[in-house]
C-alpha positions in Angstrom: -31.2 39.1 -26.2 -34.9 39.9 -26.5 -35.8 43.5 -26.9 -39.1 45.4 -27.4 -39.4 49.1 -28.5 -42.9 50.6 -28.4 -45.3 48.7 -30.7 -42.5 47.0 -32.6 -42.1 43.2 -32.9 -39.9 41.3 -30.4 -36.7 40.0 -32.1 -34.2 37.4 -30.7 -30.7 38.7 -31.2 -28.9 36.2 -28.9 -26.0 34.2 -30.3 -26.6 30.7 -31.5 -23.0 29.6 -31.6 -23.2 27.9 -28.2 -26.2 25.9 -29.2 -24.7 24.9 -32.5 -21.4 23.9 -30.8 -23.3 21.9 -28.2 -25.4 20.1 -30.8 -22.3 19.4 -32.9 -20.5 18.0 -29.8 -23.4 15.8 -28.7 -23.8 14.3 -32.2 -20.2 13.3 -32.6 -19.5 12.5 -28.9 -21.6 9.3 -28.8 -20.1 7.9 -31.9 -16.4 8.5 -31.2 -16.1 8.5 -27.4 -17.1 4.8 -27.1 -14.0 3.6 -29.0 -11.3 6.0 -27.6 -10.6 3.9 -24.5 -9.3 1.0 -26.7 -6.5 3.2 -28.1 -4.9 4.6 -24.9 -5.7 6.0 -21.4 -7.4 9.3 -21.8 -6.9 12.7 -20.1 -8.9 15.9 -20.8 -6.1 17.1 -23.2 -5.8 13.8 -25.2 -9.6 13.5 -25.2 -10.0 17.0 -26.7 -7.4 16.2 -29.4 -9.1 12.9 -30.3 -12.5 14.5 -30.5 -11.1 17.6 -32.3 -12.8 19.9 -29.8 -11.3 22.6 -27.5 -10.4 21.6 -24.0 -12.8 24.2 -22.6 -15.7 22.5 -24.4 -14.7 19.1 -23.1 -14.4 20.5 -19.6 -17.8 22.1 -19.8 -19.4 18.8 -20.8 -17.7 17.1 -17.9 -19.1 19.7 -15.5 -22.6 19.2 -17.1 -22.4 15.5 -16.5 -22.5 14.5 -20.2 -19.0 12.9 -19.8 -18.3 10.8 -16.8 -14.7 10.5 -15.5 -13.9 7.0 -14.4 -10.7 5.5 -13.0 -10.3 1.9 -14.1 -8.3 -0.3 -11.7 -6.5 -3.3 -13.0 -7.7 -6.4 -11.1 -6.1 -9.8 -10.8 -7.5 -12.7 -12.8 -9.1 -15.4 -10.7 -9.6 -18.9 -11.9 -12.3 -21.2 -10.5 -9.8 -22.8 -8.1 -8.6 -19.4 -6.9 -12.2 -18.4 -6.2 -12.8 -21.6 -4.3 -9.7 -21.1 -2.2 -10.8 -17.5 -1.4 -14.3 -18.7 -0.4 -12.8 -21.4 1.9 -10.6 -18.8 3.5 -13.6 -16.5 4.1 -15.6 -19.3 5.6 -12.7 -20.3 7.9 -12.7 -16.8 9.3 -16.3 -17.1 10.6 -16.9 -17.8 14.3 -18.3 -21.3 14.6 -20.6 -20.4 17.5 -22.4 -17.7 15.4 -23.2 -20.0 12.4 -26.6 -21.0 13.8 -27.8 -17.4 14.1 -26.2 -14.3 12.6 -22.7 -15.2 11.2 -19.9 -13.1 12.5 -16.2 -12.9 11.6 -13.4 -13.6 14.0 -12.0 -10.6 16.0 -8.5 -11.2 14.6 -7.0 -10.4 17.9 -5.0 -13.6 17.9 -3.5 -13.0 14.4 -0.1 -11.5 13.7 0.7 -10.0 10.3 4.2 -10.0 8.9 5.5 -8.5 5.7 8.7 -7.2 4.1 9.1 -3.5 3.5 11.8 -1.6 1.5 13.3 1.6 2.8 15.9 3.9 1.3 18.9 4.6 3.4 18.6 8.3 2.5 16.4 10.6 0.4 17.6 12.7 -2.5 16.3 15.8 -0.7 15.8 16.2 3.0 14.8 19.2 5.1 16.7 20.2 8.2 16.2 22.9 10.8 19.5 24.3 12.0 20.7 27.1 14.3 22.3 30.1 12.8 25.8 29.0 13.8 25.3 25.4 12.7 26.9 24.1 9.5 24.9 22.5 6.8 25.2 18.7 6.8 26.9 17.2 3.8 25.5 14.0 2.3 27.1 12.1 -0.6 26.5 9.1 -2.7 28.0 7.6 -5.8 24.8 8.1 -7.8 21.4 9.6 -7.0 19.7 6.9 -9.2 21.1 4.0 -7.1 20.5 4.9 -3.5 20.9 1.9 -1.2 17.7 0.2 -0.1 17.3 -2.0 3.0 14.6 -4.6 3.5 12.8 -4.8 6.9 10.6 -7.5 8.3 7.7 -5.8 10.0 5.4 -7.5 12.5 2.1 -6.0 13.8 -1.2 -7.2 15.3 -4.5 -5.7 16.2 -4.3 -3.2 19.1 -6.4 -4.1 22.2 -8.3 -1.9 24.6 -10.1 -2.5 27.9 -13.7 -1.6 28.8 -12.7 2.0 29.5 -11.0 2.3 26.1 -7.5 2.3 27.7 -4.8 0.8 25.5 -3.6 -2.6 26.8 -1.6 -3.6 23.7 -0.5 -1.3 21.0 -0.1 -4.0 18.3 3.4 -3.0 17.5 5.6 -6.1 17.9 8.8 -5.3 16.0 10.6 -4.4 12.8 14.0 -5.9 11.9 16.4 -5.0 9.1 18.1 -7.5 6.8 21.7 -6.3 7.4 25.1 -7.8 8.3 28.3 -6.4 9.9 31.6 -6.5 8.1 35.1 -5.4 9.1 36.6 -2.6 7.1 39.8 -3.8 5.4 41.6 -0.5 4.7 41.8 3.0 6.3 39.8 5.7 4.6 38.5 9.2 5.4 35.2 7.8 6.5 36.4 5.2 9.0 39.5 3.4 10.2 40.5 -0.2 9.4 39.0 -3.1 11.4 35.9 -1.0 12.1 32.6 -2.9 12.0 30.4 -1.5 9.1 26.7 -2.3 8.7 25.7 -3.3 5.2 22.4 -4.2 3.6 21.8 -7.8 2.4 21.3 -7.4 -1.3 19.6 -10.8 -1.9 17.1 -11.7 0.8 16.5 -15.4 0.2 14.4 -18.0 2.1 17.2 -18.9 4.5 17.7 -15.3 5.5 14.0 -14.8 6.2 13.8 -18.1 8.1 16.7 -17.1 10.3 15.2 -13.7 11.0 11.8 -15.2 11.9 13.2 -17.8 14.2 15.5 -15.4 16.0 13.3 -12.4 16.3 9.5 -13.0 15.8 8.6 -15.6 18.4 10.6 -13.9 21.3 9.1 -10.5 20.4 5.6 -12.0 20.5 6.2 -13.8 23.7 7.5 -10.7 25.4 4.8 -8.2 24.3 1.7 -10.4 24.1 -1.1 -10.0 26.7 -0.8 -12.6 29.4 -4.6 -12.8 29.6 -4.7 -14.2 26.0 -1.4 -16.1 26.1 -3.1 -19.4 26.2 -4.9 -18.9 22.9 -3.4 -20.1 19.6 -1.5 -17.2 17.9 -1.5 -17.4 14.1 1.1 -15.6 12.0 -0.4 -14.5 8.7 2.0 -14.5 5.7 1.4 -13.6 2.1 2.2 -15.9 -0.8 5.8 -14.8 -1.3 8.0 -17.8 -2.2 10.8 -17.1 0.4 8.4 -17.3 3.3 8.8 -20.0 5.9 7.0 -23.3 5.7 4.2 -23.7 8.3 5.7 -27.0 9.4 9.3 -25.8 9.7 10.9 -27.7 12.6 13.2 -24.8 13.7 10.4 -22.3 13.8 8.0 -24.7 15.7 10.7 -25.2 18.4 11.2 -21.5 18.8 7.5 -20.8 18.9 6.7 -23.4 21.6 9.0 -21.8 24.3 7.2 -20.5 27.4 4.1 -22.5 26.7 3.0 -20.3 23.7 1.2 -21.9 20.8 2.4 -19.9 17.7 1.6 -21.2 14.3 2.2 -20.1 10.7 
């Protein structure tokens, strides 16, 4: 703090600890910070320990902009063949009529996307709203670490609207669980014998997915698709999972050609 009394000289009595700490930090930061990312992922706590500085000092330097936080995402390695295939796919999604002028991508209204999703039968903790006289529900399982999961096949498309922005098609086609029904062999406190019990299919193989796609996907598309665009070719987009159906599967092509629809994988 600078002070002046009468004709006396001006003396600087401010503390120099902050300047010294900043200079010390700046001199060592550039040398050691460059090599820390090789050792392990860094947080503010681990960074302060590695640099041998307080967390408050590191936090101040982050606020000042001398240290830049960065989240590094792990990306898939692409070979030259992978890049060529991706480029071919991008080019195939361009409208052929727009190639002479300004290229435009297809609207994707004739594409249906399918994927498998896992859902737990129950959560470890659930919230309920009960009346005062209601009893609290009792939920039990053998182990909280092994709650039953069920795989679903979900099918969606782009929603479509008219000129007045009224919804004509929601895009929701269907979702189907991979389950089966089995007769209970013995009486128990939960259910009587000979009762049909729904169980999850543990191993969802290619034959199971193929049967589900043939029985459910084409009829659902044919019943919910807009009749104005029913004459267009409808493409079902799958990912690269191995159990998925082959594009030239005879059973699927027969089910997809019913009611004059052209549905392809």
